[in-house]
C-alpha positions, -999 to 999 in steps of 0.1 A, spaced: -693 279 -101 -689 241 -103 -722 238 -124 -711 262 -147 -674 243 -149 -691 212 -157 -710 229 -187 -682 242 -199 -664 208 -213 -635 214 -195 -639 180 -181 -645 161 -216 -616 129 -222 -588 146 -242 -597 176 -237 -570 191 -207 -545 174 -236 -553 197 -262 -558 228 -239 -522 220 -223 -507 222 -259 -525 247 -280 -535 275 -256 -511 302 -252 -486 305 -222 -491 336 -197 -469 362 -212 -432 361 -195 -432 397 -182 -453 389 -154 -424 368 -139 -403 401 -135 -434 430 -133 -453 412 -101 -427 405 -80 -415 440 -80 -448 455 -74 -453 429 -46 -419 440 -32 -401 412 -32 -369 395 -53 -384 360 -49 -417 354 -39 -423 328 -10 -457 316 -23 -475 323 -54 -513 310 -55 -526 305 -91 -566 301 -89 -584 284 -115 -551 267 -127 -567 245 -152 -536 221 -170 -507 240 -145 -499 260 -178 -499 290 -154 -484 274 -121 -455 257 -140 -447 291 -152 -439 305 -118 -418 273 -107 -383 291 -112 -393 321 -102 -412 312 -67 -401 294 -38 -432 277 -37 -463 274 -61 -500 264 -54 -526 257 -79 -559 258 -70 -583 238 -97 -620 226 -88 -615 206 -120 -608 171 -115 -595 162 -148 -578 193 -152 -559 190 -122 -555 156 -126 -535 166 -161 -516 195 -142 -501 165 -115 -487 144 -142 -474 174 -165 -457 191 -138 -420 180 -127 -411 210 -104 -411 198 -70 -420 232 -55 -452 237 -73 -485 214 -63 -523 215 -67 -551 212 -43 -588 205 -51 -604 236 -41 -622 268 -57 -613 306 -56 -639 311 -29 -625 287 -4 -586 278 -10 -585 260 24 -549 279 22 -535 298 55 -544 330 61 -518 363 47 -497 335 32 -490 343 -8 -469 371 -20 -487 370 -52 -525 355 -64 -530 350 -99 -560 343 -123 -551 333 -156 -578 332 -179 -603 324 -156 -617 351 -135 -649 354 -156 -657 319 -142 -658 338 -107 -680 359 -87 -658 388 -77 -683 391 -44 -668 355 -36 -634 353 -49 -621 389 -39 -626 381 -1 -604 348 -3 -579 365 -20 -578 389 5 -577 363 31 -548 345 17 -527 370 2 -501 393 27 -502 427 30 -485 445 5 -491 416 -16 -505 413 -55 -534 401 -71 -533 397 -109 -562 383 -131 -552 382 -171 -569 373 -200 -555 371 -239 -576 390 -260 -562 397 -295 -543 371 -319 -522 385 -346 -501 364 -372 -483 374 -408 -511 346 -419 -539 372 -424 -569 351 -436 -560 324 -410 -557 344 -383 -590 362 -396 -609 325 -401 -597 319 -361 -615 351 -351 -647 344 -372 -648 311 -358 -647 328 -322 -673 353 -332 -695 325 -346 -693 302 -315 -707 334 -295 -735 335 -316 -746 300 -312 -735 299 -276 -767 329 -271 -789 307 -297 -783 277 -273 -790 302 -243 -757 296 -229 -739 328 -231 -742 333 -192 -722 303 -186 -697 325 -175 -698 356 -148 -690 382 -173 -664 399 -186 -635 408 -159 -626 445 -157 -608 469 -131 -640 479 -113 -644 443 -102 -611 447 -83 -616 486 -72 -657 478 -59 -644 448 -37 -628 473 -15 -602 447 -11 -572 466 -25 -557 498 -20 -547 504 -56 -559 487 -83 -556 490 -123 -560 474 -158 -527 468 -180 -523 459 -215 -493 433 -222 -482 412 -247 -464 382 -255 -449 364 -288 -451 331 -297 -448 306 -324 -474 288 -342 -485 265 -374 -517 260 -388 -522 229 -365 -518 252 -335 -540 275 -346 -571 250 -351 -561 235 -319 -564 267 -300 -598 273 -317 -607 236 -306 -594 242 -271 -618 267 -262 -652 244 -244 -674 268 -261 -666 256 -297 -666 221 -281 -699 227 -267 -718 237 -298 -701 215 -320 -715 187 -294 -752 207 -295 -756 197 -334 -736 225 -349 -717 215 -376 -680 224 -388 -694 245 -414 -720 261 -392 -692 272 -368 -667 279 -394 -639 252 -389 -641 241 -421 -628 277 -436 -601 276 -406 -591 246 -414 -584 253 -452 -567 288 -441 -544 269 -419 -532 243 -445 -511 270 -456 -491 278 -428 -475 246 -424 -444 262 -406 -445 277 -374 -447 319 -377 -447 343 -350 -481 350 -327 -482 387 -312 -506 374 -287 -523 407 -261 -534 405 -228 -554 426 -203 -544 422 -167 -560 436 -137 -540 444 -108 -546 450 -74 -522 460 -45 -535 447 -9 
């Protein structure tokens, strides 16, 4: 897993700051949904696997007694530590395979935009080890973005498609471990119940954020550094379309979430 993360480019200088600035936040409904699914009013401990810059860990600061973000990438974890003011949120150097956290200690374990970097046969047994009986695991990824700026949003999606094509050409299409799905949870034998949910959130963003969002994906940076031009990737068209949206507009962001009850 560490070798794959090294190739992802998430440790590049300045990448963490762009990631934290431009990426979507977790959908707020999770703070209402997951505690109820776990049968608590306020979680005693939330563990966030692959916590990155802390976006998905800081999210729980006001809702839980304690939050621990587990992140193996040094640059991302250091950024999270300096970006987090809440005293009840901390970060540890570890992986989803070996968190070094106490057994049966967490009410909720999350993996935000990170489960694809984990091999479920190793990660989910560790989730079972640290999650108490009746606790809840939730992994979630953003899968769709819609804005009123149709041309800019279409250009953004074109950049993502072209980046995937170029990654395949470079032999880099297997950097992650695949697209998460509910079968990862059900086949693990860890959970009594597991299912997929569809969620959404609403944020705001202007053209600068849309371009920054595209560049905050390690895959986009990787193909550029491999020699692809901005024209090859479609970033020139995205920049031109984004210039027509100087003011923030609503972003409707759709998520897939995979939830398991231990």
